[in-house]
C-alpha positions in Angstrom: -30.1 18.5 19.7 -31.2 22.1 19.0 -34.6 23.7 19.5 -35.7 22.7 16.2 -34.7 19.1 16.4 -31.7 19.3 14.2 -28.5 17.7 15.3 -25.0 19.4 15.2 -23.7 17.3 12.2 -26.9 18.2 10.3 -26.4 21.9 11.0 -22.8 21.7 9.8 -23.8 20.0 6.7 -26.5 22.6 5.9 -23.9 25.3 6.6 -21.5 23.9 4.3 -24.1 23.5 1.5 -25.3 27.1 1.9 -21.7 28.6 2.1 -19.5 29.3 -1.1 -16.6 27.2 -1.7 -13.7 29.0 0.4 -16.2 29.6 3.5 -17.1 25.9 3.4 -13.5 25.0 3.3 -12.7 27.3 6.3 -15.6 25.9 8.2 -14.7 22.3 7.6 -11.0 22.9 8.4 -11.8 24.6 11.6 -14.4 21.8 12.6 -11.8 19.2 11.9 -9.1 20.9 14.1 -11.7 21.3 16.8 -12.8 17.7 16.9 -9.1 16.6 17.1 -8.5 19.0 20.0 -11.6 17.8 21.6 -10.5 14.1 21.3 -7.1 14.8 22.9 -8.7 16.9 25.6 -11.2 14.1 26.6 -8.4 11.5 26.8 -6.2 13.8 28.9 -8.9 14.7 31.2 -9.9 11.1 31.8 -6.3 10.3 32.5 -6.1 13.4 34.9 -9.4 12.5 36.8 -8.4 8.9 37.3 -4.9 9.9 38.6 -4.6 9.4 42.3 -2.2 12.3 42.7 -3.0 15.2 40.2 0.0 17.4 40.0 -2.2 20.4 38.6 -5.7 21.4 38.1 -8.1 21.2 35.0 -6.3 24.1 33.5 -2.9 22.2 33.4 -4.7 19.2 31.9 -6.1 21.2 29.1 -2.8 22.9 28.3 -1.3 19.4 28.2 -4.1 18.3 25.7 -3.3 21.1 23.5 0.4 20.2 23.4 -0.2 16.6 22.8 -2.5 17.6 19.8 0.4 19.8 18.4 3.0 17.0 19.2 0.7 14.7 17.0 1.4 16.7 14.1 5.1 16.6 14.5 5.6 19.8 16.2 8.6 20.0 18.8 7.4 20.6 22.4 9.8 22.1 24.9 9.4 20.6 28.5 10.2 23.3 31.1 9.7 21.2 34.4 13.0 19.4 34.3 15.2 18.4 37.2 18.0 20.6 36.1 15.9 23.6 35.3 17.0 23.7 31.7 14.2 23.4 29.2 14.5 20.0 27.3 13.0 19.6 23.8 10.8 16.7 23.0 10.4 15.9 19.3 9.7 12.2 19.1 6.2 12.0 17.6 4.0 9.0 18.2 3.0 8.3 14.6 -0.5 6.7 15.6 -1.8 9.9 16.9 -1.3 11.6 13.6 -4.0 9.3 12.1 -6.9 11.1 13.8 -6.2 14.6 12.8 -5.3 13.6 9.1 -8.5 11.6 8.8 -10.8 14.3 10.3 -9.3 17.0 7.9 -9.6 14.6 5.0 -13.2 13.7 5.5 -14.2 17.4 6.2 -12.6 18.7 3.0 -14.0 15.7 0.9 -17.6 16.5 2.3 -17.3 20.2 1.8 -16.0 19.6 -1.9 -18.9 17.3 -2.6 -21.5 19.6 -1.4 -20.0 22.4 -3.2 -19.8 20.4 -6.5 -23.4 19.6 -6.3 -24.4 23.3 -6.5 -22.0 24.7 -8.9 -20.7 23.8 -12.3 -17.2 24.9 -12.2 -15.7 22.0 -10.1 -12.0 23.0 -10.4 -12.1 26.5 -9.1 -14.5 25.8 -6.3 -12.4 22.9 -5.3 -9.3 25.0 -5.1 -11.3 27.5 -3.0 -12.4 24.7 -0.6 -8.8 23.4 -0.4 -7.4 26.9 0.4 -10.2 27.7 2.9 -9.7 24.4 4.7 -5.9 24.8 5.1 -6.6 28.4 6.4 -9.2 27.3 8.9 -7.1 24.5 10.3 -4.1 26.8 10.6 -6.2 29.3 12.5 -7.4 26.8 15.1 -3.9 25.5 15.3 -2.4 28.9 16.1 -5.0 29.3 18.8 -4.0 25.9 20.2 -0.3 26.8 20.1 -0.9 30.2 21.8 -3.0 28.5 24.5 -0.4 25.7 24.9 2.4 28.1 25.5 1.1 28.9 29.0 1.6 25.4 30.2 4.7 23.4 31.2 4.9 21.8 27.6 5.4 24.8 25.4 5.5 24.5 21.5 8.3 25.6 19.4 6.8 28.1 17.2 8.8 27.4 14.0 8.4 23.6 14.2 4.7 24.0 15.0 4.0 26.4 12.1 5.9 24.1 9.6 4.4 20.9 10.6 0.9 22.1 10.8 1.1 23.6 7.4 2.5 20.5 5.8 -0.1 18.2 7.4 -3.0 20.7 6.5 -1.9 21.0 2.9 -1.5 17.3 2.4 -4.7 16.0 4.1 -6.9 18.8 2.5 -5.4 18.1 -1.0 -6.0 14.4 -0.6 -9.6 15.2 0.4 -10.3 17.3 -2.5 -8.7 14.8 -4.9 -10.9 12.1 -3.4 -14.2 14.0 -3.8 -13.4 14.6 -7.5 -13.1 11.0 -8.1 -9.3 10.6 -7.9 -8.6 12.1 -11.4 -5.4 11.7 -13.3 -5.6 15.0 -15.3 -2.8 17.2 -16.4 -0.2 18.3 -13.9 0.0 21.8 -12.4 2.2 24.3 -14.3 5.1 24.0 -12.0 5.3 20.2 -11.9 4.6 20.2 -15.7 7.6 22.3 -16.4 9.7 20.1 -14.1 8.6 17.0 -15.9 9.1 18.4 -19.4 12.9 17.9 -19.1 12.5 14.2 -18.4 12.4 11.5 -21.1 8.9 10.5 -22.2 10.0 6.9 -21.8 11.0 7.4 -18.2 7.6 9.1 -17.2 5.2 6.7 -19.1 6.9 3.3 -18.8 9.9 3.2 -16.3 8.5 5.4 -13.5 5.1 3.7 -13.0 6.7 0.3 -12.7 9.5 1.5 -10.5 7.1 3.2 -8.2 5.0 0.1 -7.8 8.0 -2.0 -7.1 9.4 0.5 -4.6 6.0 0.5 -2.7 6.2 -3.3 -2.5 9.8 -3.2 -1.2 8.8 -0.6 1.5 5.8 -2.7 2.6 8.2 -5.8 2.9 10.6 -3.8 4.9 7.9 -2.4 7.2 6.5 -5.9 7.6 9.8 -7.4 8.4 10.3 -4.6 10.9 7.3 -5.5 12.6 8.4 -9.0 12.9 11.8 -7.9 14.4 10.0 -5.9 17.0 7.7 -8.8 17.9 10.7 -11.2 18.2 12.5 -8.7 20.5 9.4 -8.3 22.6 9.0 -12.0 23.1 12.7 -12.7 23.7 12.9 -10.0 26.4 9.5 -10.6 27.7 10.7 -10.6 31.4 12.5 -7.3 31.1 9.5 -5.8 29.3 7.1 -6.9 32.0 9.4 -5.6 34.8 9.8 -2.1 33.1 6.0 -1.9 32.8 5.4 -2.5 36.4 8.2 -0.3 37.6 7.0 2.8 35.9 3.8 3.3 38.1 1.6 1.3 40.5 -1.7 3.1 39.8 -4.0 1.4 37.2 -4.7 4.8 35.7 -0.7 5.2 35.2 -0.3 1.8 33.7 -3.2 2.5 31.3 -1.5 5.8 30.2 1.7 3.8 29.6 -0.1 1.2 27.7 -1.7 3.9 25.4 1.7 5.5 24.9 3.0 2.2 23.8 0.3 1.5 21.4 0.8 5.1 20.0 4.6 4.4 19.5 4.1 1.1 17.7 4.5 2.6 14.2 7.7 4.2 15.4 9.1 0.9 16.8 8.2 -0.8 13.5 10.2 1.7 11.5 13.1 1.2 14.1 12.9 -2.5 13.5 13.3 -1.9 9.7 16.3 0.5 10.2 17.8 -2.3 12.6 17.4 -5.0 9.9 18.9 -2.7 7.2 22.1 -2.5 9.3 22.6 1.2 10.3 20.5 0.4 13.3 19.1 3.0 15.9 20.9 5.8 17.7 19.8 5.8 21.5 21.6 8.9 22.5 25.1 10.3 21.8 27.5 7.3 21.4 24.9 4.6 21.7 24.1 2.8 18.5 22.2 -0.6 18.4 22.5 -2.5 15.2 22.8 -6.3 14.1 26.6 -6.2 14.1 26.7 -5.1 17.6 25.6 -2.5 20.2 27.9 0.0 21.8 27.6 1.4 25.4 25.8 4.5 26.1 23.6 6.5 28.6 21.3 5.0 30.9 17.9 4.5 29.2 14.6 5.3 30.9 12.5 2.4 32.0 10.1 1.8 29.3 8.6 -1.4 27.8 9.6 -0.8 24.1 13.1 0.3 25.1 13.4 -2.9 27.3 13.1 -5.0 24.1 16.4 -3.7 22.6 19.4 -5.9 22.4 21.9 -5.6 25.3 25.4 -4.0 24.7 28.0 -6.3 22.9 29.0 -7.8 19.8 26.4 -9.4 17.3 25.5 -13.0 17.1 24.2 -15.2 14.4 20.8 -14.5 15.9 21.0 -10.8 15.3 22.6 -11.4 11.9 19.6 -13.3 10.7 17.6 -10.0 10.6 19.5 -9.5 7.4 16.8 -11.8 5.7 14.4 -8.8 5.9 16.1 -6.4 3.4 17.0 -9.5 1.3 13.3 -10.5 0.9 12.4 -6.8 0.2 15.1 -6.5 -2.6 13.8 -9.8 -4.2 10.3 -8.4 -4.0 11.3 -5.3 -5.8 13.1 -7.3 -8.4 10.2 -9.6 -9.1 7.8 -6.7 -9.6 10.2 -5.0 -12.1 11.0 -8.3 -13.9 7.4 -9.5 -14.4 6.1 -5.9 -15.4 8.9 -5.7 -18.0 8.5 -9.1 -19.7 4.8 -8.2 -20.8 6.3 -5.1 -22.6 9.3 -7.1 -23.9 11.9 -4.8 -22.0 15.7 -5.1 -22.7 18.1 -5.9 -20.1 19.3 -2.3 -19.9 15.7 -1.1 -19.3 15.2 -3.6 -16.5 18.5 -2.3 -14.9 17.2 1.3 -15.3 13.9 0.5 -13.7 15.7 -1.3 -10.9 17.8 1.8 -10.3 14.9 4.0 -10.1 13.1 1.6 -7.8 16.0 1.5 -5.5 16.3 5.3 -5.4 12.6 5.6 -4.5 12.8 2.9 -1.9 15.7 4.8 -0.2 14.0 8.1 -0.3 10.9 6.5 1.4 12.8 4.8 4.0 14.8 8.0 4.8 11.6 10.0 5.2 10.0 7.3 7.4 13.2 7.2 9.7 13.2 11.0 10.1 9.5 10.9 11.1 10.0 8.0 13.5 12.9 9.5 15.4 13.3 12.9 17.3 14.8 14.1 20.5 13.8 13.0 24.0 15.7 15.8 25.8 19.0 17.6 25.7 22.7 16.4 25.7 22.8 12.6 25.6 19.1 12.2 24.6 19.1 14.9 21.7 19.4 12.3 19.1 17.0 9.3 19.5 15.9 6.9 16.6 17.3 5.9 13.2 19.4 8.2 11.3 17.4 9.1 8.2 20.3 9.4 5.5 21.9 6.3 6.7 18.7 4.3 6.6 17.8 5.5 3.2 21.2 4.8 1.8 21.3 1.3 3.2 17.8 0.6 1.7 18.9 1.8 -1.6 22.0 -0.1 -1.6 20.3 -3.4 -0.6 17.7 -3.0 -3.2 20.3 -2.2 -6.0 22.9 -4.7 -5.1 20.6 -7.6 -4.5 17.7 -6.6 -6.6 19.6 -6.0 -9.9 21.0 -9.5 -10.5 17.9 -10.9 -9.2 15.7 -8.9 -11.8 18.1 -9.9 -14.6 18.0 -13.6 -13.5 14.1 -13.6 -13.3 13.9 -12.0 -16.8 16.3 -14.7 -18.2 14.5 -17.5 -16.5 11.0 -16.2 -17.6 12.3 -15.6 -21.1 13.8 -19.0 -21.4 10.4 -20.6 -20.1 8.6 -18.6 -22.7 11.0 -19.8 -25.4 10.5 -23.5 -24.4 6.8 -23.0 -24.6 7.0 -21.3 -28.0 9.2 -24.2 -29.4 6.8 -26.9 -28.1 3.8 -25.0 -29.7 5.6 -24.7 -32.9 6.6 -28.4 -32.9 2.9 -29.4 -32.2 1.7 -27.1 -35.0 4.1 -28.7 -37.4 3.0 -32.2 -36.3 -0.5 -31.2 -36.8 0.2 -29.8 -40.2 1.9 -32.9 -41.6 -0.7 -35.2 -40.3 -3.2 -36.4 -43.1 -6.7 -35.3 -42.7 -9.2 -38.1 -42.4 -12.8 -38.0 -42.0 -13.9 -40.5 -39.2 -17.5 -39.7 -39.6 -18.2 -40.7 -43.3 -16.4 -43.4 -45.1 -15.5 -43.4 -48.8 -18.1 -44.9 -51.2 -17.5 -48.2 -52.9 -16.5 -48.1 -56.6 -19.6 -48.1 -58.8 -21.7 -46.3 -56.3 -23.0 -43.0 -57.3 -22.4 -40.2 -54.6 -26.2 -39.2 -54.9 -27.2 -42.8 -53.8 -24.7 -42.9 -50.8 -26.3 -42.1 -47.4 -24.1 -41.9 -44.2 -24.6 -44.5 -41.5 -23.9 -44.7 -37.9 -20.3 -45.2 -37.6 -20.3 -46.4 -34.0 -23.0 -49.0 -34.4 -21.4 -52.2 -35.9 -24.6 -54.0 -36.8 -26.0 -50.9 -38.5 -22.8 -50.5 -40.5 -22.8 -54.1 -42.0 -26.4 -53.8 -42.8 -26.0 -50.6 -44.6 -23.0 -51.8 -46.5 -25.0 -54.9 -47.6 -27.9 -52.7 -48.9 -25.6 -50.3 -50.7 -23.7 -53.1 -52.5 -26.9 -54.9 -53.5 -28.4 -51.5 -54.8 -25.3 -50.9 -56.7 -24.8 -54.3 -58.4 -25.7 -54.4 -62.2 -27.8 -57.3 -63.7 -25.6 -59.6 -65.9 -28.4 -60.3 -68.5 -32.0 -58.7 -68.9 -34.6 -61.1 -67.9 -37.3 -61.9 -70.8 -40.7 -60.6 -69.9 -43.5 -63.4 -70.1 -45.8 -63.1 -72.9 -49.5 -63.2 -72.2 -51.3 -66.3 -73.5 -54.4 -65.9 -75.7 -57.8 -67.2 -74.4 -59.5 -70.1 -76.4 -61.4 -68.8 -79.4 -59.1 -65.6 -79.8 -56.8 -65.0 -82.6 -53.2 -64.2 -81.7 -52.1 -60.7 -82.8 -49.8 -60.4 -85.8 
């Protein structure tokens, strides 16, 4: 609290409201970067304080915190305190650490854009100013953090640091502005519009949206299957996992740090499981590849719980071959999305195949990007390559989706079309039967001959006694007299003369 009773978030909100668009963006980006750095510093300081044998003072812990924050963005960190004395790069990024910086920057830019849009009329120009200012503010704090971390034992690579910080800042800030403006689907920017002008209109409006949704479903199925593969490996090698966890350290603070690192690497392990199920497998150093068809021998891996869950060296078995069900289910999922979306628009077989090819390409690109993000170097020489190979993983995903998904999509389209044809034939037959059926009125019967329509009154059809009574009354009323009855003449009284 300040002297006037205002909290820090309230002061920041008022500062954003009073500042113009770019200034509000710079403030929001700098605050988001500072909060991320502060969170990493708190975590590292807690682990350093609880450590029974701290190797350095608080300055070393703060340098490590800055390096961990840069590593969370994907930047490569160079470790200088190696046994050989040769600096070793470390580029394996725990993907779970990326969530906090992205969320902080996204929320800061979204709030700054909303506050600016409430005070000005030109939302587009001010939103662009907020976006550019946020990227600038975030990069300024990132440059200061990289400069500070370069004095520690974990030093950032400047080229990798600048590239990854820029990509993360641009993407997260752009998502925040887009969310603040209500997620509009307006016209594309000039460069993208010129690129899309060369593409067919049918591809942009019909094929691409369906293929993108199908590819997203396929990627989710592969990721879910990778999670199942990792869980099965941890359970199957439970004894080795537990032993490696206990061998790393005996202090509870160290074990807590190892547990946090394992949790931060869970998204990486899930993508590794998907790459393993697709076939190319995972590279664990030079000449050591682990896949469902077999595992080659390689360098001695460090004792780590997630690495202990990997299969041992040797040929594959039916148990490892069973992971092929994961890409099979993903390909069927993509085919189902394409076939069911195309049947509502009455797509031809050629267009279904076209959409499946586009979906397979998108699925391959997505898996290649995820594989590159989940891997990296853990050192030099034998540990320079660690994780799935991006282009092999993407090629395998595209091949599985295309080879299995294309005939499946065509089969689903034929079966659904046959079902619709049978339903149409049944509906046409029922309509023809109804058309040939004579129309009869069950409520009002035809009147008897000789009965005038005006004298006919409906009766209760479901009441038998009422029906018989009504028919008897109607018949009696409609009967004609055979001969007219003579009227009686009045008799004259005594003494009166009859009329002539």
